[in-house]
C-alpha positions as CSV (number, residue, x, y, z in Angstrom):
1,M,0.0,0.0,0.0
2,R,1.3,3.4,-1.0
3,E,1.7,6.1,1.8
4,R,-0.8,8.9,1.4
5,G,0.5,12.0,0.0
6,D,3.7,10.5,-1.6
7,R,2.7,11.8,-5.1
8,S,1.8,15.3,-6.1
9,A,-1.1,16.4,-8.2
10,A,1.2,16.5,-11.3
11,Q,2.5,13.0,-10.8
12,V,-1.1,11.6,-10.2
13,V,-2.6,13.2,-13.3
14,A,0.3,12.5,-15.8
15,P,-1.1,9.1,-17.0
16,I,-4.3,11.1,-18.2
17,A,-2.4,12.4,-21.2
18,D,-2.3,9.0,-22.8
19,F,-6.3,8.8,-22.3
20,V,-6.6,12.2,-23.9
21,R,-4.6,11.1,-26.9
22,Q,-6.7,7.8,-27.2
23,M,-9.9,10.0,-27.4
24,Q,-8.3,12.2,-29.9
25,K,-7.6,9.1,-32.3
26,A,-11.2,8.0,-31.6
27,A,-12.8,11.3,-32.4
28,P,-13.9,12.3,-35.9
29,P,-11.8,14.8,-37.8
30,G,-12.2,18.5,-36.7
31,A,-13.5,17.6,-33.4
32,R,-12.7,20.2,-30.7
33,L,-12.7,20.1,-26.8
34,V,-15.7,21.8,-25.4
35,G,-14.9,21.5,-21.8
36,S,-13.4,19.3,-19.1
37,A,-14.1,18.7,-15.4
38,A,-13.0,16.6,-12.7
39,A,-14.1,15.1,-9.3
40,V,-12.0,14.9,-6.3
41,S,-12.5,13.9,-2.6
42,A,-11.1,17.0,-1.1
43,M,-11.8,20.7,-0.3
44,V,-11.2,22.4,-3.7
45,R,-11.1,26.1,-4.6
46,R,-13.8,26.6,-7.2
47,E,-12.1,29.3,-9.2
48,D,-8.9,27.2,-10.4
49,G,-9.2,23.8,-8.9
50,F,-6.6,24.2,-6.3
51,V,-6.9,21.5,-3.5
52,R,-6.7,23.2,-0.2
53,L,-7.2,20.0,1.9
54,G,-7.5,16.4,0.9
55,P,-6.9,14.4,4.2
56,E,-7.6,11.0,2.6
57,L,-5.4,11.8,-0.2
58,G,-2.6,13.3,2.0
59,W,-2.8,16.5,0.1
60,V,-2.5,20.1,1.2
61,D,-2.5,22.9,-1.2
62,Q,-1.9,20.9,-4.4
63,P,-2.5,22.6,-7.8
64,L,-4.8,19.9,-9.3
65,G,-6.7,22.1,-11.7
66,E,-3.3,23.5,-13.2
67,A,-1.9,20.1,-13.3
68,L,-4.8,18.8,-15.3
69,A,-4.9,21.7,-17.6
70,D,-1.1,21.1,-18.2
71,V,-1.6,17.7,-19.2
72,I,-4.4,18.5,-21.7
73,I,-2.3,21.3,-23.3
74,S,0.6,18.9,-23.7
75,T,-1.5,16.6,-25.9
76,G,-2.1,19.4,-28.4
77,V,-5.8,18.8,-28.4
78,D,-7.8,21.2,-30.5
79,L,-9.6,23.8,-28.2
80,F,-12.5,25.9,-28.9
81,P,-11.5,29.6,-28.2
82,A,-14.2,29.8,-25.5
83,T,-12.8,26.6,-23.9
84,R,-9.2,27.9,-23.3
85,L,-8.0,29.6,-20.0
86,R,-8.4,33.4,-20.4
87,A,-7.0,34.8,-17.2
88,P,-5.3,33.5,-14.0
89,A,-7.3,32.6,-10.9
90,V,-7.1,35.2,-8.4
91,P,-8.0,35.6,-4.7
92,A,-11.2,37.1,-3.7
93,Q,-9.8,40.4,-2.8
94,R,-8.8,42.8,-5.7
95,H,-5.2,43.9,-6.0
96,A,-2.6,44.6,-8.7
97,P,-0.9,41.3,-9.8
98,D,2.9,41.0,-9.4
99,D,5.0,40.4,-12.3
100,D,5.3,36.6,-11.7
101,L,1.5,36.3,-11.8
102,V,1.2,38.2,-15.1
103,D,4.2,36.4,-16.6
104,A,2.6,32.9,-15.7
105,S,-0.6,33.8,-17.2
106,L,1.1,35.1,-20.4
107,A,2.8,31.9,-20.7
108,R,-0.3,29.9,-20.4
109,R,-1.9,32.1,-23.0
110,S,1.0,31.5,-25.3
111,A,0.9,27.7,-24.8
112,T,-3.0,27.7,-25.5
113,G,-3.3,30.3,-28.1
114,A,-5.9,31.7,-25.8
115,T,-6.6,35.4,-25.9
116,G,-8.4,38.0,-23.6
117,T,-11.7,37.5,-25.2
118,A,-12.8,34.7,-27.3
119,G,-12.5,35.4,-30.9
120,S,-10.1,38.4,-30.4
121,G,-6.7,38.9,-31.6
122,G,-3.3,38.5,-29.8
123,G,-2.8,39.9,-26.3
124,S,-0.3,41.5,-24.0
125,G,0.3,41.8,-20.2
126,D,-2.0,45.0,-20.2
127,D,-4.9,42.6,-21.6
128,L,-5.0,41.0,-18.1
129,L,-5.7,44.3,-16.3
130,D,-8.8,46.6,-16.0
131,G,-8.6,50.4,-16.1
132,D,-7.4,50.5,-12.4
133,G,-4.5,48.2,-13.0
134,D,-6.4,45.4,-11.3
135,L,-7.3,42.0,-12.5
136,P,-10.8,42.2,-13.9
137,E,-13.4,40.3,-12.0
138,P,-15.8,38.0,-13.6
139,G,-18.8,39.8,-15.1
140,E,-17.1,43.2,-15.4
141,P,-17.5,44.9,-18.8
142,G,-15.0,43.6,-21.3
143,T,-14.3,40.4,-19.5
144,G,-17.0,38.1,-20.7
145,S,-19.0,36.0,-18.1
146,D,-16.4,33.3,-18.1
147,A,-13.3,35.4,-18.5
148,T,-11.6,33.6,-15.5
149,R,-13.1,30.1,-16.2
150,P,-10.3,27.5,-16.1
151,L,-9.6,25.1,-18.9
152,V,-10.4,22.1,-16.4
153,Q,-13.1,22.7,-13.7
154,V,-12.6,20.7,-10.5
155,R,-15.0,20.1,-7.9
156,N,-15.6,18.1,-4.8
157,N,-17.0,14.7,-5.7
158,A,-20.2,14.9,-3.5
159,D,-20.9,18.2,-5.0
160,L,-20.9,16.8,-8.4
161,A,-22.7,13.7,-7.4
162,A,-25.5,15.8,-5.9
163,L,-25.5,17.9,-9.3
164,A,-26.0,14.7,-11.1
165,E,-28.6,13.2,-9.0
166,H,-30.6,16.3,-9.1
167,A,-30.4,16.7,-12.9
168,R,-30.8,13.0,-13.9
169,G,-31.1,10.7,-10.8
170,A,-33.0,10.2,-7.6
171,A,-33.6,13.8,-6.9
172,V,-35.2,15.0,-10.3
173,G,-38.0,17.3,-9.5
174,C,-36.5,18.0,-5.9
175,D,-34.9,21.4,-5.7
176,N,-33.8,20.9,-2.0
177,V,-31.4,18.0,-1.7
178,V,-28.7,16.9,0.6
179,Y,-26.3,14.2,-0.9
180,L,-24.1,12.3,1.4
181,Y,-21.0,10.3,0.2
182,G,-19.1,8.0,2.4
183,D,-15.9,6.3,2.0
184,A,-12.8,6.6,4.3
185,G,-14.1,10.2,4.7
186,V,-17.6,11.6,4.3
187,G,-18.6,14.5,2.2
188,G,-21.8,16.4,1.2
189,G,-23.4,18.1,-1.6
190,I,-26.2,20.5,-1.0
191,I,-28.8,21.8,-3.6
192,A,-31.0,24.6,-2.2
193,A,-33.7,26.1,-4.3
194,G,-32.5,24.3,-7.3
195,R,-28.8,25.6,-7.0
196,P,-25.6,24.1,-5.7
197,V,-24.5,25.5,-2.2
198,T,-20.8,25.6,-2.2
199,G,-20.0,28.7,-0.3
200,H,-17.7,31.6,-1.0
201,G,-14.7,29.8,-2.2
202,G,-16.2,26.6,-3.0
203,Y,-15.4,24.7,0.3
204,G,-19.1,24.4,1.5
205,G,-20.7,21.1,2.2
206,E,-17.9,19.5,4.4
207,V,-20.5,17.8,6.7
208,G,-18.0,15.1,7.6
209,H,-16.3,17.5,9.6
210,M,-19.2,18.7,11.4
211,V,-18.3,18.1,15.0
212,V,-20.9,15.9,16.7
213,N,-18.8,14.4,19.5
214,P,-16.3,16.9,21.0
215,A,-14.9,14.1,23.3
216,G,-14.8,11.8,20.3
217,K,-12.0,10.4,18.2
218,P,-9.2,12.3,16.5
219,C,-10.1,13.3,12.9
220,S,-7.7,13.3,9.8
221,C,-8.5,17.1,9.6
222,G,-6.8,17.8,12.8
223,S,-10.0,18.3,14.7
224,R,-11.8,15.8,17.2
225,G,-15.3,14.3,17.2
226,C,-16.1,15.0,13.4
227,W,-19.0,13.2,12.0
228,E,-16.9,11.2,9.7
229,T,-15.2,9.7,12.7
230,E,-18.4,8.2,13.6
231,I,-20.0,7.0,10.4
232,G,-17.0,6.6,8.0
233,E,-15.7,3.2,6.9
234,H,-13.0,3.2,9.6
235,A,-15.7,3.8,12.3
236,L,-18.0,0.9,11.3
237,L,-14.9,-1.5,10.6
238,A,-13.4,-0.8,14.0
239,A,-16.8,-1.2,15.9
240,A,-17.2,-4.6,14.3
241,G,-13.6,-5.6,15.3
242,R,-12.4,-5.7,11.6
243,N,-9.4,-4.3,9.8
244,P,-10.0,-0.6,9.6
245,S,-8.2,-0.5,6.3
246,S,-10.1,-3.1,4.5
247,G,-12.3,-0.3,2.8
248,R,-15.4,-1.0,0.8
249,E,-15.1,-4.8,0.8
250,G,-14.9,-4.6,4.5
251,I,-18.1,-2.7,4.8
252,L,-19.9,-5.0,2.6
253,T,-18.6,-7.9,4.7
254,V,-19.8,-6.4,8.0
255,V,-23.2,-5.5,6.5
256,D,-23.5,-9.1,5.3
257,A,-22.6,-10.5,8.6
258,A,-25.1,-8.2,10.3
259,G,-27.7,-9.6,7.9
260,R,-27.0,-13.2,8.9
261,G,-27.2,-12.4,12.7
262,D,-23.5,-11.8,13.7
263,A,-24.1,-10.1,17.0
264,S,-20.9,-7.8,16.8
265,A,-21.5,-6.8,13.4
266,Q,-25.2,-5.9,14.3
267,A,-24.1,-3.9,17.2
268,A,-21.6,-1.9,14.9
269,V,-24.3,-1.2,12.3
270,R,-26.7,0.1,14.9
271,Q,-24.1,2.3,16.4
272,V,-23.1,3.8,13.3
273,G,-26.6,4.0,12.1
274,D,-27.6,6.1,15.1
275,W,-24.7,8.4,14.6
276,L,-25.7,8.6,10.9
277,G,-29.2,9.7,11.9
278,F,-27.9,12.1,14.5
279,G,-26.0,14.1,11.8
280,V,-28.8,13.9,9.2
281,A,-31.2,15.3,11.8
282,N,-28.9,18.4,12.2
283,L,-28.6,18.7,8.3
284,V,-32.5,18.4,8.0
285,N,-33.0,21.1,10.6
286,I,-30.5,23.5,8.9
287,F,-31.5,22.9,5.1
288,N,-35.1,21.6,5.3
289,P,-34.4,19.3,2.3
290,E,-37.0,17.3,0.5
291,M,-34.7,14.5,0.0
292,V,-31.5,13.2,1.7
293,I,-29.4,10.7,-0.6
294,F,-26.9,8.2,0.9
295,G,-24.1,7.5,-1.6
296,G,-20.7,5.7,-1.5
297,T,-20.5,3.2,1.4
298,L,-23.1,5.1,3.2
299,R,-25.5,3.5,0.9
300,E,-24.9,0.1,2.4
301,V,-24.7,1.6,6.0
302,Y,-28.1,3.3,5.5
303,L,-29.9,0.2,4.0
304,A,-28.6,-1.9,7.1
305,S,-29.6,0.8,9.7
306,A,-32.6,2.4,8.3
307,A,-34.6,1.9,11.4
308,Q,-31.8,3.5,13.6
309,V,-31.5,6.5,11.0
310,R,-35.2,7.2,11.0
311,S,-35.6,6.7,14.7
312,R,-32.8,9.3,15.4
313,L,-34.3,11.8,12.8
314,N,-37.7,11.5,14.4
315,R,-36.2,12.3,17.9
316,N,-33.7,15.1,16.9
317,A,-35.2,16.7,13.8
318,L,-37.9,19.5,14.1
319,P,-41.3,18.1,13.1
320,A,-41.7,20.9,10.4
321,C,-38.5,20.2,8.8
322,R,-38.6,16.3,8.9
323,E,-42.2,15.5,8.0
324,H,-41.7,15.7,4.2
325,V,-38.2,14.4,3.9
326,R,-37.5,11.3,2.0
327,L,-34.5,9.3,2.7
328,R,-33.1,7.6,-0.6
329,T,-30.0,5.8,-2.2
330,P,-28.6,7.0,-5.6
331,V,-30.0,6.1,-8.7
332,L,-26.8,6.8,-10.8
333,G,-24.7,4.7,-8.4
334,E,-20.9,5.1,-8.2
335,D,-20.9,7.0,-11.7
336,A,-22.7,10.1,-10.1
337,A,-19.7,12.2,-9.6
338,L,-18.4,11.5,-13.1
339,L,-21.8,12.3,-14.6
340,G,-21.8,15.4,-12.4
341,A,-18.4,16.3,-13.9
342,A,-19.7,15.9,-17.4
343,E,-22.8,18.0,-16.5
344,L,-20.3,20.8,-15.2
345,A,-18.0,20.6,-18.3
346,F,-21.0,21.1,-20.8
347,E,-22.5,23.9,-18.7
348,P,-20.8,26.8,-20.7
349,L,-21.9,25.3,-23.9
350,F,-25.4,25.1,-22.9
351,A,-25.5,28.6,-21.4
352,D,-24.2,30.1,-24.6
353,P,-23.9,27.8,-27.7
354,L,-22.9,30.8,-29.9
355,D,-19.6,31.1,-27.9
356,F,-18.8,27.7,-29.3
357,A,-19.9,28.2,-32.9
């Protein structure tokens, strides 16, 4: 087993170049890249796909979006002008960029043939600046609505799974949804009033790090008593006396043993199911969703402990918030995050088809 964090984002994504080249060969003549997106189990900065924290990957401050863009550019794939990176990702606050930032952006533009505005001529360093000498913000005059859209959009896997289930899966017709995804960690995707809720920088939905037991176990994030320490894979496997590193196969084994009457497995499932319902009740009180979807290994945990989950929900959630909520498993299964990434990649095309004409 490889130690977590021993490979950088650039090393991890390098094999994707061969996959892109294979797609190029299979594509008809004249085909162009419309968009690309990726899902990752981590806290991701929305504007540029920079991974701030991926505890289960052992990643801190990894430029995943940039690494993926570099791989795609290296293949020479033909891009629509609207697909290319137009400007560097910038912090939320406005400030004049330093020379290194401008030089890096110019280098990327040169490599992609990208210009300040789709369809315009060549650019210079001044094209990156607005009239005040600042980097233009999205939506400002002259920048275009997608002026800072990266070549590869990167999002948290639970956010993308929620997007897919809302568009094409279990939550079609539901505009208020909580999607929970479990493996070694636990993440969440929130849809409110039909729109994803990802917060200021894109880091929202980290429900697995909601503290539910301040005196509980240490978490990989550095805190203690996070929800994922009570409902994640390691929690169920440890409670059942199994190898905590046995992953999904271990979870399936415990759930199967519980179904066949194994007392220790049944006790472990009940314990984790109670904590699962505890956290769901909090989320139901906060977001008042129409539906909660249990994905990843939480699907198996929920199905084996539905009675405990519903019992805790009935005890802890406010009646007005819980009375209409439906508890469901995904329709799209393990492909939900990938389908959500595809939805995200095509969004610019659907929003403005003429930009890709």
